[in-house]
Backbone as XML, in Angstrom:
<?xml version="1.0"?>
<chain id="A" units="angstrom">
  <residue number="1" name="MET">
    <atom name="N" x="-35.118" y="-3.272" z="-94.883"/>
    <atom name="CA" x="-34.571" y="-4.093" z="-93.834"/>
    <atom name="C" x="-33.117" y="-3.716" z="-93.524"/>
  </residue>
  <residue number="2" name="THR">
    <atom name="N" x="-32.369" y="-3.277" z="-94.519"/>
    <atom name="CA" x="-30.985" y="-2.899" z="-94.290"/>
    <atom name="C" x="-30.873" y="-1.629" z="-93.443"/>
  </residue>
  <residue number="3" name="GLN">
    <atom name="N" x="-31.787" y="-0.702" z="-93.608"/>
    <atom name="CA" x="-31.754" y="0.509" z="-92.793"/>
    <atom name="C" x="-32.026" y="0.179" z="-91.331"/>
  </residue>
  <residue number="4" name="ALA">
    <atom name="N" x="-32.907" y="-0.752" z="-91.064"/>
    <atom name="CA" x="-33.202" y="-1.154" z="-89.695"/>
    <atom name="C" x="-31.989" y="-1.812" z="-89.072"/>
  </residue>
  <residue number="5" name="ARG">
    <atom name="N" x="-31.320" y="-2.681" z="-89.831"/>
    <atom name="CA" x="-30.108" y="-3.336" z="-89.315"/>
    <atom name="C" x="-29.005" y="-2.318" z="-89.061"/>
  </residue>
  <residue number="6" name="LEU">
    <atom name="N" x="-28.864" y="-1.384" z="-89.965"/>
    <atom name="CA" x="-27.841" y="-0.358" z="-89.813"/>
    <atom name="C" x="-28.104" y="0.505" z="-88.582"/>
  </residue>
  <residue number="7" name="SER">
    <atom name="N" x="-29.356" y="0.897" z="-88.374"/>
    <atom name="CA" x="-29.673" y="1.719" z="-87.200"/>
    <atom name="C" x="-29.474" y="0.928" z="-85.914"/>
  </residue>
  <residue number="8" name="ILE">
    <atom name="N" x="-29.815" y="-0.349" z="-85.901"/>
    <atom name="CA" x="-29.587" y="-1.188" z="-84.707"/>
    <atom name="C" x="-28.095" y="-1.329" z="-84.455"/>
  </residue>
  <residue number="9" name="LEU">
    <atom name="N" x="-27.320" y="-1.526" z="-85.494"/>
    <atom name="CA" x="-25.872" y="-1.656" z="-85.362"/>
    <atom name="C" x="-25.254" y="-0.362" z="-84.832"/>
  </residue>
  <residue number="10" name="LEU">
    <atom name="N" x="-25.694" y="0.781" z="-85.329"/>
    <atom name="CA" x="-25.181" y="2.066" z="-84.845"/>
    <atom name="C" x="-25.551" y="2.314" z="-83.385"/>
  </residue>
  <residue number="11" name="CYS">
    <atom name="N" x="-26.767" y="1.963" z="-82.999"/>
    <atom name="CA" x="-27.183" y="2.115" z="-81.597"/>
    <atom name="C" x="-26.364" y="1.206" z="-80.690"/>
  </residue>
  <residue number="12" name="ALA">
    <atom name="N" x="-26.137" y="-0.021" z="-81.128"/>
    <atom name="CA" x="-25.336" y="-0.951" z="-80.333"/>
    <atom name="C" x="-23.902" y="-0.449" z="-80.202"/>
  </residue>
  <residue number="13" name="ALA">
    <atom name="N" x="-23.344" y="0.093" z="-81.268"/>
    <atom name="CA" x="-21.979" y="0.629" z="-81.218"/>
    <atom name="C" x="-21.902" y="1.818" z="-80.263"/>
  </residue>
  <residue number="14" name="ALA">
    <atom name="N" x="-22.910" y="2.667" z="-80.262"/>
    <atom name="CA" x="-22.928" y="3.819" z="-79.346"/>
    <atom name="C" x="-23.002" y="3.371" z="-77.895"/>
  </residue>
  <residue number="15" name="LEU">
    <atom name="N" x="-23.800" y="2.355" z="-77.630"/>
    <atom name="CA" x="-23.913" y="1.846" z="-76.262"/>
    <atom name="C" x="-22.605" y="1.216" z="-75.789"/>
  </residue>
  <residue number="16" name="VAL">
    <atom name="N" x="-21.960" y="0.464" z="-76.649"/>
    <atom name="CA" x="-20.697" y="-0.180" z="-76.281"/>
    <atom name="C" x="-19.611" y="0.863" z="-76.072"/>
  </residue>
  <residue number="17" name="THR">
    <atom name="N" x="-19.606" y="1.893" z="-76.877"/>
    <atom name="CA" x="-18.615" y="2.953" z="-76.735"/>
    <atom name="C" x="-18.791" y="3.692" z="-75.408"/>
  </residue>
  <residue number="18" name="ALA">
    <atom name="N" x="-20.006" y="3.917" z="-74.985"/>
    <atom name="CA" x="-20.259" y="4.621" z="-73.724"/>
    <atom name="C" x="-19.794" y="3.802" z="-72.528"/>
  </residue>
  <residue number="19" name="CYS">
    <atom name="N" x="-19.819" y="2.510" z="-72.624"/>
    <atom name="CA" x="-19.391" y="1.658" z="-71.510"/>
    <atom name="C" x="-17.879" y="1.631" z="-71.353"/>
  </residue>
  <residue number="20" name="GLY">
    <atom name="N" x="-17.147" y="2.044" z="-72.353"/>
    <atom name="CA" x="-15.699" y="1.994" z="-72.298"/>
    <atom name="C" x="-15.046" y="3.228" z="-71.717"/>
  </residue>
  <residue number="21" name="GLU">
    <atom name="N" x="-15.807" y="4.153" z="-71.176"/>
    <atom name="CA" x="-15.241" y="5.384" z="-70.641"/>
    <atom name="C" x="-14.483" y="5.115" z="-69.353"/>
  </residue>
  <residue number="22" name="ARG">
    <atom name="N" x="-13.312" y="5.742" z="-69.233"/>
    <atom name="CA" x="-12.499" y="5.588" z="-68.026"/>
    <atom name="C" x="-13.012" y="6.501" z="-66.913"/>
  </residue>
  <residue number="23" name="ALA">
    <atom name="N" x="-12.696" y="6.143" z="-65.689"/>
    <atom name="CA" x="-13.076" y="6.969" z="-64.540"/>
    <atom name="C" x="-12.315" y="8.287" z="-64.589"/>
  </residue>
  <residue number="24" name="GLN">
    <atom name="N" x="-12.957" y="9.385" z="-64.209"/>
    <atom name="CA" x="-12.347" y="10.704" z="-64.269"/>
    <atom name="C" x="-12.064" y="11.237" z="-62.870"/>
  </residue>
  <residue number="25" name="THR">
    <atom name="N" x="-11.406" y="10.446" z="-62.063"/>
    <atom name="CA" x="-11.072" y="10.846" z="-60.707"/>
    <atom name="C" x="-9.568" y="11.001" z="-60.577"/>
  </residue>
  <residue number="26" name="THR">
    <atom name="N" x="-9.146" y="11.808" z="-59.633"/>
    <atom name="CA" x="-7.731" y="11.963" z="-59.350"/>
    <atom name="C" x="-7.426" y="11.329" z="-58.015"/>
  </residue>
  <residue number="27" name="GLY">
    <atom name="N" x="-6.318" y="10.696" z="-57.918"/>
    <atom name="CA" x="-5.913" y="10.079" z="-56.660"/>
    <atom name="C" x="-6.777" y="8.893" z="-56.296"/>
  </residue>
  <residue number="28" name="ASP">
    <atom name="N" x="-6.870" y="8.638" z="-55.022"/>
    <atom name="CA" x="-7.643" y="7.483" z="-54.557"/>
    <atom name="C" x="-9.115" y="7.806" z="-54.357"/>
  </residue>
  <residue number="29" name="GLY">
    <atom name="N" x="-9.491" y="9.077" z="-54.486"/>
    <atom name="CA" x="-10.894" y="9.455" z="-54.421"/>
    <atom name="C" x="-11.448" y="9.636" z="-53.023"/>
  </residue>
  <residue number="30" name="THR">
    <atom name="N" x="-10.605" y="9.574" z="-51.999"/>
    <atom name="CA" x="-11.110" y="9.761" z="-50.647"/>
    <atom name="C" x="-11.030" y="11.234" z="-50.266"/>
  </residue>
  <residue number="31" name="VAL">
    <atom name="N" x="-12.134" y="11.779" z="-49.861"/>
    <atom name="CA" x="-12.210" y="13.178" z="-49.450"/>
    <atom name="C" x="-12.784" y="13.205" z="-48.042"/>
  </residue>
  <residue number="32" name="LYS">
    <atom name="N" x="-12.141" y="13.975" z="-47.163"/>
    <atom name="CA" x="-12.625" y="14.093" z="-45.794"/>
    <atom name="C" x="-13.557" y="15.297" z="-45.703"/>
  </residue>
  <residue number="33" name="TYR">
    <atom name="N" x="-14.811" y="15.048" z="-45.433"/>
    <atom name="CA" x="-15.782" y="16.127" z="-45.320"/>
    <atom name="C" x="-16.000" y="16.556" z="-43.871"/>
  </residue>
  <residue number="34" name="ASP">
    <atom name="N" x="-15.379" y="15.875" z="-42.933"/>
    <atom name="CA" x="-15.622" y="16.175" z="-41.538"/>
    <atom name="C" x="-14.591" y="17.130" z="-40.940"/>
  </residue>
  <residue number="35" name="VAL">
    <atom name="N" x="-13.731" y="17.703" z="-41.756"/>
    <atom name="CA" x="-12.752" y="18.657" z="-41.264"/>
    <atom name="C" x="-13.048" y="20.032" z="-41.856"/>
  </residue>
  <residue number="36" name="PRO">
    <atom name="N" x="-12.717" y="21.090" z="-41.150"/>
    <atom name="CA" x="-12.916" y="22.430" z="-41.699"/>
    <atom name="C" x="-12.086" y="22.634" z="-42.969"/>
  </residue>
  <residue number="37" name="SER">
    <atom name="N" x="-12.509" y="23.550" z="-43.804"/>
    <atom name="CA" x="-11.851" y="23.769" z="-45.098"/>
    <atom name="C" x="-10.382" y="24.135" z="-44.959"/>
  </residue>
  <residue number="38" name="TRP">
    <atom name="N" x="-10.037" y="24.934" z="-43.998"/>
    <atom name="CA" x="-8.658" y="25.380" z="-43.856"/>
    <atom name="C" x="-7.735" y="24.268" z="-43.358"/>
  </residue>
  <residue number="39" name="GLN">
    <atom name="N" x="-8.280" y="23.142" z="-42.936"/>
    <atom name="CA" x="-7.442" y="22.032" z="-42.505"/>
    <atom name="C" x="-7.348" y="20.932" z="-43.554"/>
  </residue>
  <residue number="40" name="GLY">
    <atom name="N" x="-8.187" y="20.974" z="-44.586"/>
    <atom name="CA" x="-8.257" y="19.917" z="-45.588"/>
    <atom name="C" x="-7.072" y="19.891" z="-46.523"/>
  </residue>
  <residue number="41" name="ALA">
    <atom name="N" x="-7.288" y="20.074" z="-47.773"/>
    <atom name="CA" x="-6.346" y="20.149" z="-48.898"/>
    <atom name="C" x="-4.956" y="19.601" z="-48.639"/>
  </residue>
  <residue number="42" name="GLN">
    <atom name="N" x="-4.809" y="18.341" z="-48.840"/>
    <atom name="CA" x="-3.491" y="17.735" z="-48.735"/>
    <atom name="C" x="-3.069" y="17.262" z="-50.126"/>
  </residue>
  <residue number="43" name="ASN">
    <atom name="N" x="-3.027" y="18.198" z="-51.045"/>
    <atom name="CA" x="-2.624" y="17.868" z="-52.403"/>
    <atom name="C" x="-1.745" y="18.980" z="-52.963"/>
  </residue>
  <residue number="44" name="ARG">
    <atom name="N" x="-1.356" y="18.844" z="-54.209"/>
    <atom name="CA" x="-0.427" y="19.803" z="-54.806"/>
    <atom name="C" x="-1.117" y="21.007" z="-55.432"/>
  </residue>
  <residue number="45" name="TYR">
    <atom name="N" x="-2.420" y="21.133" z="-55.301"/>
    <atom name="CA" x="-3.159" y="22.209" z="-55.953"/>
    <atom name="C" x="-3.508" y="23.347" z="-55.011"/>
  </residue>
  <residue number="46" name="VAL">
    <atom name="N" x="-2.815" y="23.491" z="-53.928"/>
    <atom name="CA" x="-3.118" y="24.566" z="-52.986"/>
    <atom name="C" x="-2.468" y="25.865" z="-53.470"/>
  </residue>
  <residue number="47" name="ALA">
    <atom name="N" x="-3.032" y="26.981" z="-53.079"/>
    <atom name="CA" x="-2.517" y="28.287" z="-53.477"/>
    <atom name="C" x="-1.199" y="28.564" z="-52.767"/>
  </residue>
  <residue number="48" name="PRO">
    <atom name="N" x="-0.254" y="29.183" z="-53.478"/>
    <atom name="CA" x="1.017" y="29.520" z="-52.826"/>
    <atom name="C" x="0.801" y="30.545" z="-51.714"/>
  </residue>
  <residue number="49" name="GLY">
    <atom name="N" x="1.452" y="30.356" z="-50.615"/>
    <atom name="CA" x="1.321" y="31.256" z="-49.480"/>
    <atom name="C" x="0.326" y="30.785" z="-48.444"/>
  </residue>
  <residue number="50" name="TRP">
    <atom name="N" x="-0.478" y="29.797" z="-48.791"/>
    <atom name="CA" x="-1.448" y="29.285" z="-47.834"/>
    <atom name="C" x="-0.796" y="28.219" z="-46.971"/>
  </residue>
  <residue number="51" name="GLN">
    <atom name="N" x="-0.995" y="28.298" z="-45.677"/>
    <atom name="CA" x="-0.422" y="27.336" z="-44.745"/>
    <atom name="C" x="-1.534" y="26.433" z="-44.233"/>
  </residue>
  <residue number="52" name="GLN">
    <atom name="N" x="-1.366" y="25.148" z="-44.426"/>
    <atom name="CA" x="-2.396" y="24.193" z="-44.027"/>
    <atom name="C" x="-2.627" y="24.247" z="-42.524"/>
  </residue>
  <residue number="53" name="GLY">
    <atom name="N" x="-3.899" y="24.305" z="-42.130"/>
    <atom name="CA" x="-4.277" y="24.323" z="-40.728"/>
    <atom name="C" x="-4.382" y="25.716" z="-40.124"/>
  </residue>
  <residue number="54" name="ASP">
    <atom name="N" x="-4.016" y="26.753" z="-40.867"/>
    <atom name="CA" x="-4.044" y="28.120" z="-40.365"/>
    <atom name="C" x="-5.288" y="28.819" z="-40.916"/>
  </residue>
  <residue number="55" name="ARG">
    <atom name="N" x="-6.262" y="29.062" z="-40.051"/>
    <atom name="CA" x="-7.524" y="29.653" z="-40.484"/>
    <atom name="C" x="-7.342" y="31.073" z="-41.015"/>
  </residue>
  <residue number="56" name="ALA">
    <atom name="N" x="-6.496" y="31.856" z="-40.363"/>
    <atom name="CA" x="-6.275" y="33.236" z="-40.814"/>
    <atom name="C" x="-5.656" y="33.251" z="-42.204"/>
  </residue>
  <residue number="57" name="SER">
    <atom name="N" x="-4.736" y="32.358" z="-42.466"/>
    <atom name="CA" x="-4.119" y="32.263" z="-43.781"/>
    <atom name="C" x="-5.145" y="31.845" z="-44.832"/>
  </residue>
  <residue number="58" name="TRP">
    <atom name="N" x="-6.033" y="30.943" z="-44.467"/>
    <atom name="CA" x="-7.106" y="30.493" z="-45.370"/>
    <atom name="C" x="-8.018" y="31.658" z="-45.736"/>
  </residue>
  <residue number="59" name="GLU">
    <atom name="N" x="-8.436" y="32.422" z="-44.729"/>
    <atom name="CA" x="-9.326" y="33.550" z="-44.980"/>
    <atom name="C" x="-8.633" y="34.637" z="-45.801"/>
  </residue>
  <residue number="60" name="LYS">
    <atom name="N" x="-7.332" y="34.839" z="-45.575"/>
    <atom name="CA" x="-6.575" y="35.816" z="-46.357"/>
    <atom name="C" x="-6.531" y="35.400" z="-47.832"/>
  </residue>
  <residue number="61" name="GLN">
    <atom name="N" x="-6.326" y="34.117" z="-48.089"/>
    <atom name="CA" x="-6.315" y="33.628" z="-49.471"/>
    <atom name="C" x="-7.686" y="33.797" z="-50.131"/>
  </residue>
  <residue number="62" name="LEU">
    <atom name="N" x="-8.759" y="33.534" z="-49.382"/>
    <atom name="CA" x="-10.103" y="33.712" z="-49.930"/>
    <atom name="C" x="-10.373" y="35.171" z="-50.281"/>
  </residue>
  <residue number="63" name="ARG">
    <atom name="N" x="-9.975" y="36.092" z="-49.396"/>
    <atom name="CA" x="-10.155" y="37.523" z="-49.678"/>
    <atom name="C" x="-9.359" y="37.941" z="-50.909"/>
  </residue>
  <residue number="64" name="ARG">
    <atom name="N" x="-8.121" y="37.465" z="-51.013"/>
    <atom name="CA" x="-7.277" y="37.817" z="-52.157"/>
    <atom name="C" x="-7.894" y="37.291" z="-53.454"/>
  </residue>
  <residue number="65" name="ARG">
    <atom name="N" x="-8.379" y="36.059" z="-53.437"/>
    <atom name="CA" x="-8.989" y="35.487" z="-54.635"/>
    <atom name="C" x="-10.275" y="36.217" z="-55.001"/>
  </residue>
  <residue number="66" name="THR">
    <atom name="N" x="-11.072" y="36.567" z="-53.995"/>
    <atom name="CA" x="-12.319" y="37.278" z="-54.242"/>
    <atom name="C" x="-12.040" y="38.662" z="-54.835"/>
  </residue>
  <residue number="67" name="GLN">
    <atom name="N" x="-11.054" y="39.365" z="-54.301"/>
    <atom name="CA" x="-10.739" y="40.695" z="-54.812"/>
    <atom name="C" x="-10.182" y="40.640" z="-56.232"/>
  </residue>
  <residue number="68" name="SER">
    <atom name="N" x="-9.476" y="39.569" z="-56.583"/>
    <atom name="CA" x="-8.953" y="39.472" z="-57.945"/>
    <atom name="C" x="-10.063" y="39.154" z="-58.942"/>
  </residue>
  <residue number="69" name="GLN">
    <atom name="N" x="-11.214" y="38.675" z="-58.467"/>
    <atom name="CA" x="-12.349" y="38.399" z="-59.337"/>
    <atom name="C" x="-13.368" y="39.538" z="-59.347"/>
  </residue>
  <residue number="70" name="ASN">
    <atom name="N" x="-13.146" y="40.547" z="-58.541"/>
    <atom name="CA" x="-14.052" y="41.680" z="-58.434"/>
    <atom name="C" x="-13.774" y="42.649" z="-59.584"/>
  </residue>
  <residue number="71" name="GLU">
    <atom name="N" x="-14.711" y="42.812" z="-60.510"/>
    <atom name="CA" x="-14.523" y="43.671" z="-61.675"/>
    <atom name="C" x="-14.312" y="45.132" z="-61.297"/>
  </residue>
  <residue number="72" name="HIS">
    <atom name="N" x="-14.996" y="45.591" z="-60.283"/>
    <atom name="CA" x="-14.857" y="46.992" z="-59.875"/>
    <atom name="C" x="-13.425" y="47.282" z="-59.444"/>
  </residue>
  <residue number="73" name="VAL">
    <atom name="N" x="-12.842" y="46.399" z="-58.670"/>
    <atom name="CA" x="-11.464" y="46.590" z="-58.205"/>
    <atom name="C" x="-10.495" y="46.454" z="-59.362"/>
  </residue>
  <residue number="74" name="ARG">
    <atom name="N" x="-10.719" y="45.487" z="-60.243"/>
    <atom name="CA" x="-9.801" y="45.254" z="-61.369"/>
    <atom name="C" x="-9.792" y="46.430" z="-62.338"/>
  </residue>
  <residue number="75" name="ILE">
    <atom name="N" x="-10.924" y="47.042" z="-62.600"/>
    <atom name="CA" x="-10.998" y="48.131" z="-63.588"/>
    <atom name="C" x="-10.498" y="49.440" z="-63.010"/>
  </residue>
  <residue number="76" name="SER">
    <atom name="N" x="-10.731" y="49.691" z="-61.743"/>
    <atom name="CA" x="-10.378" y="50.981" z="-61.148"/>
    <atom name="C" x="-8.875" y="51.121" z="-60.896"/>
  </residue>
  <residue number="77" name="HIS">
    <atom name="N" x="-8.111" y="50.071" z="-61.021"/>
    <atom name="CA" x="-6.662" y="50.170" z="-60.766"/>
    <atom name="C" x="-5.896" y="50.342" z="-62.012"/>
  </residue>
</chain>
């Protein structure tokens, strides 16, 4: 009978612990999905050199990031 009580107590403790988790969101949580990507990002995590609202600048940043992740380009230099 003690093992059953112990297992019930441990299960109850696990359930109560899971309910105490804090929200893992940053800011107020509002994201605008109805604007193009190059016009969005109004936070401090934007790449340096990118100008908000400038599509050409957005595409240039994407190309630069893609090329830095390209193994062929990274190894051949």
